[in-house]
C-alpha positions in Angstrom: 121.0 -2.8 -12.9 119.7 -0.2 -15.3 116.9 -2.6 -16.4 115.7 -2.8 -12.8 115.7 1.0 -12.2 113.9 1.9 -15.4 110.5 0.4 -14.5 110.7 2.0 -11.0 111.3 5.4 -12.5 108.4 5.0 -14.8 106.1 4.2 -11.9 107.2 7.2 -9.9 106.6 9.4 -12.9 103.1 8.3 -13.3 102.3 8.9 -9.7 103.6 12.4 -9.8 101.5 13.1 -13.0 98.3 11.8 -11.6 98.6 14.0 -8.5 99.4 17.1 -10.5 96.3 16.9 -12.9 93.0 18.1 -11.4 89.7 16.1 -12.1 87.2 17.4 -14.7 84.3 19.7 -13.4 80.7 18.3 -13.9 78.1 20.6 -15.7 74.5 21.1 -14.2 71.3 21.8 -16.3 69.5 24.9 -15.1 65.8 24.6 -13.8 63.4 26.0 -16.4 59.7 26.4 -15.6 57.1 26.3 -18.4 55.7 29.4 -20.0 51.9 29.9 -20.0 49.4 32.5 -21.1 45.7 32.8 -21.9 45.3 33.5 -25.6 41.5 34.1 -25.7 39.3 35.6 -24.7 41.4 38.7 -24.1 41.5 40.3 -20.7 38.5 42.5 -19.7 36.4 41.1 -22.6 32.6 40.8 -22.2 31.5 37.2 -22.8 28.3 35.2 -22.9 26.8 31.7 -23.5 29.6 29.1 -23.9 33.2 30.5 -24.2 36.3 28.6 -25.2 39.3 29.5 -23.0 42.4 28.9 -25.1 45.9 28.5 -23.4 49.4 28.6 -24.9 52.1 26.8 -22.8 55.7 25.6 -23.6 58.5 23.9 -21.8 61.8 22.3 -22.8 61.0 19.2 -20.8 57.4 18.8 -22.1 54.0 19.7 -20.5 52.3 17.3 -18.1 48.9 19.1 -17.5 47.2 22.5 -17.4 44.7 23.4 -14.6 41.9 26.0 -15.2 40.7 28.1 -12.3 37.7 30.4 -12.1 37.5 32.7 -9.1 40.3 30.5 -7.6 38.3 27.3 -7.9 39.6 24.5 -10.0 37.1 23.7 -12.6 39.0 21.6 -15.2 42.3 19.8 -15.7 43.5 19.2 -19.3 46.1 16.5 -20.0 46.1 16.8 -23.8 47.9 19.4 -26.0 45.8 22.2 -27.5 44.8 23.1 -24.0 41.4 24.7 -23.8 38.2 24.7 -21.6 34.5 25.1 -22.6 33.2 27.6 -20.1 29.3 27.8 -19.8 28.6 31.3 -18.4 24.8 30.7 -18.2 25.0 30.0 -14.5 26.4 33.5 -13.6 24.5 36.7 -13.2 24.7 39.4 -15.8 27.2 42.2 -15.2 29.1 40.0 -12.8 33.0 39.9 -13.1 35.0 36.7 -12.8 38.8 36.0 -12.7 40.3 33.2 -14.8 43.8 31.8 -14.5 45.7 28.7 -15.5 48.6 26.7 -14.0 50.9 24.8 -16.3 53.0 21.8 -15.0 55.9 20.3 -16.9 57.1 16.7 -16.7 59.7 17.6 -14.0 57.0 18.9 -11.7 57.8 22.6 -12.3 54.8 24.9 -12.6 53.9 28.4 -13.7 50.8 30.5 -13.0 49.5 32.6 -15.8 48.5 36.2 -15.6 44.8 36.4 -14.5 42.2 37.6 -17.0 39.0 39.3 -15.8 35.8 38.8 -17.8 32.4 40.4 -17.6 29.3 38.2 -18.1 26.4 39.5 -20.2 23.8 37.0 -21.4 21.0 39.6 -21.5 20.8 39.4 -25.3 21.3 35.6 -25.5 17.9 34.5 -24.3 15.8 32.8 -27.0 12.9 34.6 -28.6 9.8 34.0 -26.6 6.4 32.8 -28.0 2.8 33.7 -27.3 0.0 31.4 -26.4 -2.7 31.7 -29.1 -5.6 30.0 -27.3 -6.8 27.6 -24.5 -10.0 25.9 -25.7 -11.8 22.7 -24.7 -14.4 20.2 -25.9 -16.3 17.6 -23.8 -13.2 15.4 -23.6 -10.2 17.6 -24.3 -8.6 20.9 -23.4 -6.1 22.2 -26.1 -3.3 24.7 -25.4 -1.9 26.3 -28.7 1.1 28.6 -29.1 3.3 30.3 -31.7 6.2 28.4 -33.1 9.7 29.3 -31.9 12.1 31.2 -34.2 15.4 31.0 -32.3 18.2 29.3 -34.1 19.5 27.8 -30.8 16.2 26.2 -30.0 16.2 23.2 -27.7 12.7 22.7 -26.5 9.3 23.9 -25.2 8.0 23.5 -21.6 4.3 23.7 -21.0 3.6 25.0 -17.4 0.4 25.0 -15.3 -1.0 26.7 -12.2 -4.6 26.8 -10.9 -4.1 30.6 -10.3 -2.4 33.3 -12.3 0.2 34.2 -9.7 0.7 30.7 -8.3 3.7 28.4 -8.5 4.1 26.9 -12.0 4.4 23.2 -12.5 5.9 21.7 -15.7 3.3 19.3 -17.2 5.2 18.3 -20.3 8.3 19.1 -22.5 8.7 18.9 -26.3 11.9 18.9 -28.3 10.1 19.1 -31.6 10.2 22.8 -32.8 7.1 22.2 -35.0 5.0 21.0 -32.1 2.8 23.9 -31.0 -0.1 22.3 -29.2 -0.7 20.2 -26.1 -3.9 18.3 -25.3 -5.2 17.6 -21.7 -7.8 15.0 -21.1 -8.0 15.5 -17.3 -9.2 19.0 -16.5 -11.9 21.0 -14.8 -13.5 23.6 -17.1 -15.4 25.1 -14.2 -12.1 26.3 -12.7 -9.3 28.6 -13.8 -6.5 26.7 -15.6 -3.5 28.9 -16.3 -0.8 27.9 -18.8 2.5 29.3 -19.9 5.0 28.1 -22.6 8.8 28.4 -21.8 11.2 28.3 -24.8 14.7 26.8 -24.0 17.9 27.1 -26.1 20.9 24.8 -26.2 22.8 26.9 -23.7 20.1 26.4 -21.0 18.6 29.9 -21.3 14.8 30.3 -21.5 12.1 32.8 -22.1 8.7 32.5 -20.6 5.5 33.4 -22.4 2.6 35.4 -20.9 -0.1 33.3 -19.2 -3.5 32.4 -20.6 -6.5 30.8 -18.9 -9.7 29.0 -20.2 -13.1 30.5 -20.3 -15.0 29.3 -17.2 -18.3 27.5 -17.9 -21.2 28.1 -15.5 -22.3 25.2 -13.4 -25.6 23.5 -14.3 -28.8 24.2 -12.4 -29.0 21.8 -9.4 -31.9 19.4 -8.9 -33.9 19.0 -5.8 -33.7 15.6 -4.1 -37.1 14.5 -2.5 -37.6 12.5 0.6 -37.3 8.7 0.2 -40.6 6.9 -0.1 -41.5 3.3 0.7 -44.4 1.7 -1.1 -43.8 -1.7 -2.7 -40.2 -0.5 -3.2 -37.8 2.1 -1.7 -37.7 5.0 -4.1 -35.8 8.3 -4.3 -36.9 11.0 -6.8 -35.6 14.4 -7.9 -36.6 17.4 -10.0 -35.8 17.4 -13.8 -32.9 19.5 -15.1 -33.8 21.8 -18.1 -30.3 23.2 -19.1 -29.4 23.0 -22.7 -26.1 21.4 -22.0 -27.4 18.7 -19.6 -25.1 15.8 -19.4 -26.1 13.3 -16.7 -27.5 12.6 -13.2 -25.3 10.9 -10.7 -26.8 9.6 -7.4 -24.5 9.0 -4.5 -25.0 7.4 -1.1 -22.9 7.6 2.1 -22.8 6.6 5.7 -21.9 10.2 6.7 -23.9 13.3 6.7 -21.1 15.2 5.0 -21.2 12.6 2.2 -17.6 11.5 2.8 -16.5 8.2 1.3 -19.6 8.3 -1.0 -20.5 5.6 -3.4 -22.0 6.1 -6.9 -25.2 4.0 -7.0 -26.9 5.3 -10.2 -26.0 7.3 -13.3 -28.1 8.2 -16.3 -27.8 10.5 -19.4 -31.6 10.8 -19.8 -32.9 14.0 -18.3 -36.4 12.5 -17.8 -35.0 9.6 -15.6 -35.8 11.2 -12.2 -36.5 8.1 -10.1 -34.3 5.3 -8.7 -35.3 2.2 -6.8 -33.0 1.6 -3.8 -31.7 -1.8 -2.8 -32.3 -3.2 0.7 -28.7 -2.5 1.7 -29.7 1.1 2.1 -27.1 3.6 3.4 -27.9 6.7 5.5 -27.5 9.7 3.2 -28.1 10.5 -0.5 -27.1 13.4 -2.8 -27.8 14.0 -6.5 -25.1 15.5 -8.8 -26.2 17.1 -12.1 -23.4 17.2 -14.6 -23.3 19.1 -17.9 -21.7 18.0 -21.2 -18.5 19.7 -20.1 -18.2 17.8 -16.9 -19.2 20.7 -14.7 -21.3 19.6 -11.7 -23.9 21.0 -9.3 -25.0 19.2 -6.1 -28.5 18.8 -4.7 -29.5 18.9 -1.1 -28.6 15.9 1.1 -31.5 13.6 1.9 -31.4 11.2 4.9 -32.6 7.7 4.0 -34.6 6.8 7.1 -37.8 4.8 7.2 -39.2 2.0 9.4 -39.8 -1.6 8.7 -42.1 -4.0 10.5 -40.6 -7.1 12.2 -42.7 -9.4 14.5 -45.4 -6.8 14.8 -43.0 -3.9 15.7 -41.6 -1.0 13.7 -37.8 -0.4 13.6 -36.0 2.6 12.2 -33.4 1.7 9.6 -31.1 4.5 10.7 -31.5 4.4 14.5 -31.8 0.7 15.2 -28.4 -0.2 16.5 -29.3 -3.3 18.6 -32.2 -5.7 18.3 -32.5 -7.8 21.5 -35.5 -10.2 21.4 -34.1 -13.1 23.5 -36.8 -15.2 25.1 -39.6 -13.4 23.3 -41.6 -16.5 22.1 -40.9 -15.5 18.5 -42.2 -17.9 15.9 -42.1 -18.3 12.2 -39.1 -17.4 10.0 -36.5 -14.7 10.3 -37.8 -12.2 7.7 -35.4 -11.3 4.9 -36.3 -7.6 5.6 -34.0 -7.8 8.6 -31.1 -7.3 6.1 -32.4 -3.7 5.7 -31.2 -2.8 9.3 -27.7 -2.2 8.1 -26.8 -0.1 11.2 -27.3 -3.1 13.5 -24.3 -4.0 15.7 -26.1 -6.7 17.8 -28.8 -9.1 16.8 -30.1 -11.3 19.7 -32.8 -13.9 18.8 -31.8 -16.9 21.0 -34.2 -18.9 23.1 -37.2 -18.5 20.8 -39.2 -20.8 18.5 -37.9 -19.6 15.1 -37.9 -22.0 12.2 -37.0 -22.0 8.5 -33.7 -21.0 7.0 -31.3 -18.2 8.0 -32.0 -15.6 5.3 -29.0 -14.8 3.0 -29.9 -11.1 3.5 -28.4 -11.4 7.0 -25.1 -10.9 5.1 -26.1 -7.3 4.5 -25.6 -6.5 8.2 -21.9 -5.7 7.8 -21.8 -3.7 11.1 -22.8 -6.6 13.3 -20.4 -7.5 16.1 -22.7 -10.1 17.7 -25.1 -12.6 16.2 -27.0 -14.9 18.5 -29.5 -17.4 17.0 -29.0 -20.3 19.4 -31.8 -22.5 20.9 -34.3 -22.2 18.1 -35.5 -24.6 15.4 -33.7 -23.1 12.5 -33.2 -25.3 9.5 -31.3 -25.4 6.2 -27.7 -24.6 5.6 -25.5 -21.8 7.1 -25.6 -19.2 4.3 -22.2 -18.4 2.8 -23.2 -14.7 3.0 -22.4 -14.9 6.7 -18.8 -14.5 5.6 -19.6 -10.8 4.8 -19.9 -10.1 8.6 -16.3 -9.3 9.0 -16.8 -7.3 12.2 -18.4 -10.2 14.1 -16.8 -11.1 17.4 -19.6 -13.5 18.6 -21.4 -16.0 16.4 -23.8 -18.4 18.2 -25.9 -20.9 16.1 -26.0 -23.7 18.7 -29.0 -26.0 19.3 -30.8 -25.7 16.0 -31.4 -28.1 13.1 -28.9 -26.8 10.7 -27.6 -29.1 8.0 -25.0 -29.1 5.3 -21.3 -28.3 5.7 -19.7 -25.4 7.4 -19.1 -22.7 4.7 -15.5 -21.9 4.1 -16.5 -18.2 4.0 -16.6 -18.4 7.8 -12.8 -18.0 7.6 -13.4 -14.4 6.6 -14.6 -13.6 10.2 -11.1 -12.9 11.5 -12.4 -10.8 14.4 -14.4 -13.7 16.0 -13.6 -14.6 19.6 -16.6 -16.9 20.1 -18.0 -19.4 17.6 -20.6 -22.1 18.7 -22.1 -24.5 16.2 -22.9 -27.1 18.9 -25.8 -29.4 18.6 -26.9 -29.2 15.0 -27.0 -31.7 12.0 -23.9 -30.3 10.2 -22.0 -32.7 7.9 -18.8 -32.6 5.9 -15.3 -31.7 7.2 -14.1 -28.8 9.2 -12.9 -26.2 6.6 -9.2 -25.4 6.9 -10.2 -21.7 6.5 -11.3 -21.9 10.1 -7.5 -21.5 10.9 -7.8 -17.9 9.8 -9.8 -17.1 13.0 -6.7 -16.5 15.1 -8.6 -14.3 17.6 -10.8 -17.2 18.7 -11.0 -17.9 22.4 -14.0 -20.3 22.3 -14.7 -22.9 19.5 -17.4 -25.6 19.7 -18.5 -27.8 16.8 -19.6 -30.6 19.0 -22.6 -32.9 18.6 -22.9 -32.8 14.9 -22.1 -35.3 12.1 -18.8 -33.7 11.1 -16.4 -36.1 9.5 -12.9 -36.1 8.0 -9.7 -35.1 9.8 -9.0 -32.4 12.3 -7.4 -29.7 10.1 -3.8 -28.8 10.9 -4.8 -25.1 10.6 -6.4 -25.3 14.0 -2.9 -25.0 15.3 -3.1 -21.3 14.2 -5.7 -20.5 16.9 -3.0 -19.6 19.5 -5.5 -17.6 21.7 -8.0 -20.5 21.9 -9.1 -21.3 25.5 -11.8 -23.9 24.8 -12.0 -26.5 21.9 -15.0 -28.8 21.7 -15.2 -31.3 18.8 -16.8 -34.3 20.7 -19.7 -36.4 19.5 -18.9 -36.3 15.8 -17.4 -38.7 13.2 -13.9 -37.3 13.0 -11.2 -39.6 11.7 -7.4 -39.5 11.4 -4.9 -38.6 14.0 -4.7 -35.8 16.5 -2.5 -33.2 14.8 0.8 -32.4 16.6 0.0 -28.7 15.8 -2.5 -28.8 18.7 0.5 -28.3 20.9 0.6 -24.7 19.7 -2.6 -24.0 21.7 -0.7 -23.1 24.8 -3.7 -21.1 26.2 -6.0 -24.1 26.0 -7.9 -25.1 29.3 -10.6 -27.2 27.7 -10.0 -30.0 25.1 -12.9 -32.2 24.3 -12.3 -34.8 21.4 -14.3 -37.7 22.9 -16.8 -39.9 21.0 -15.2 -39.8 17.6 -13.2 -42.2 15.4 -9.8 -40.7 15.9 -6.7 -43.0 15.3 -3.0 -42.9 15.9 -1.4 -41.8 19.1 -1.4 -38.9 21.4 1.2 -36.5 20.0 4.1 -35.8 22.4 3.5 -32.0 21.8 0.6 -32.4 24.2 2.9 -31.4 27.0 2.9 -27.9 25.7 -0.6 -27.5 27.0 0.5 -26.3 30.4 -2.9 -24.6 31.2 -5.2 -27.6 30.5 -7.9 -28.3 33.0 -10.3 -30.4 31.0 -8.9 -33.3 28.9 -11.3 -35.8 27.3 -10.3 -38.3 24.6 -12.4 -41.3 25.5 -14.3 -43.5 23.0 -11.9 -43.2 20.1 -9.5 -45.6 18.4 -6.3 -44.2 19.7 -3.3 -46.5 19.8 0.4 -46.5 20.7 2.0 -45.7 24.0 0.9 -42.7 25.9 3.9 -40.3 26.0 5.5 -39.7 29.4 5.3 -36.0 28.6 1.6 -36.0 29.5 2.6 -36.2 33.1 4.3 -32.8 32.7 0.8 -31.2 32.5 0.0 -29.0 35.5 -3.2 -31.0 36.1 -5.3 -31.9 39.1 -4.9 -35.7 38.7 -7.1 -36.3 41.7 -10.1 -34.8 39.9 -11.6 -37.7 37.7 -14.4 -35.5 36.4 -12.2 -33.6 33.9 -9.8 -36.3 32.7 -10.7 -39.3 30.6 -8.8 -41.3 28.0 -10.6 -44.6 28.4 -12.1 -46.9 25.8 -9.1 -46.6 23.4 -6.4 -49.0 22.4 -3.3 -47.6 24.1 -0.3 -49.9 24.4 1.3 -50.5 27.8 3.3 -49.5 29.7 1.2 -46.5 30.8 2.6 -43.4 32.4 2.1 -43.6 36.2 0.0 -40.4 36.2 -2.7 -41.8 33.9 -2.6 -45.5 34.6 -5.8 -45.5 36.7 -7.7 -43.6 34.0 -7.3 -46.1 31.2 -10.4 -48.1 31.9 -12.4 -45.8 34.2 -15.9 -44.8 33.2 -16.8 -41.1 33.8 -20.4 -39.7 33.7 -21.2 -37.5 30.7 -20.1 -33.9 31.0 -22.3 -31.0 30.1 -20.4 -28.7 27.7 -20.7 -25.0 28.0 -22.6 -23.8 25.0 
């Protein structure tokens, strides 16, 4: 019995003891913020240039970062011990006051703001020692700026500044970091004008001291020469008076289209003072002016002389300056086109059609760069088309039809990008059509018919998207009709008959929605005729303007053209 009671009593005792003993009380670490202070510079100190702000901060938990504030603006955060900030005071005005404080953060996120320090900025004595410009001198080719060497220990560099006037805005023309460099040379300058220079000395802190300005001595302009009226004997000549200045350098003769000599061109230059005559070329411009230049490059200008005189053509006199249009259509002119016609450089229109002119087209016609219309049709002109015709880039109309011209079409014709009308019809031209003709994308009318042109139709014709009329009939063209012809959606006239074309009609032909004249007869075309041809908005009842006969097309034929396969249509007179 006692053995059973003893464990029970022990258990009851333990329960009573546990209830009577209170639990232990947990201890809590107090929050401790870091300490922080600015060690240097001391409060109310006057500072300059670059100042190191040194901070002391401690914390039992360790420092995370220190933030530096100037005038309540955060300027730097330091994450490493030995907390400091390099403060450049150059940007602030002298005698200005600024407040600096720091905030220290420990690893637990606690922070402390330091007592603010106030500092006075004074960089008035920190600027580098300035230098003086010694001289500004020049030779024929160079202007030299020379200055004293800098003595400042904090030297960083020189800046050479320039202005055309003493009180004008200064532009930096060059910088040097070499302290021993005390000259700068200019090769582009005008000794007849004021050229003002300054030298700025910079130190490593960004401070600078500007020198006084100095200018060059201005050289007097040379005596100008008188330009005499242009004379025409065997040659066109222009003369001027001799310059007698000791420092004579050269004569320069300029020509221009404009009375104010704008966009002038230098046509003659000589260093011999006795050379006072110049022979003008036939591509004479309107106005002339002579410039006398001395050895320093200083110039004086002469009077402006107008280059007008008359030339004789077919028994009549024409002013070079005032002849704008020459219209001699149906004037019974005979002989050759004189090369002197190239002197009339102001011509915009030359009309010589329906005469009895013979010989070659003179190459000098390429001088007439202002031409917009050139009409030489229905004459007896011979020889080749001169390549100089490619100079006439302002041409809109070129008519050479019904002559006896031979040779190939010059590729230079592709330069005439403003052409809207080109007729070479009824000549003796040979060779192939140059691909450069595809450059003439303003063309509306193109006729090369009734020649001896061979080779293939160039694909580049597909570029002529504004073309309304294309005549290539009565030639010796071979190859297939290019599919690119379908690009010519404005085409109303297509004459390719009487050639040696092969292949089929390209299906792209249906793109020619505006076609009114369609002639392909007397070729060697094969294959089936595409059904798309019936999509053309064409007057199928008019047999005058549609002919595809005398070819080798394969049946079946589209219904719309079946009756035209063998029909014979009278010749059609093409618009020249």
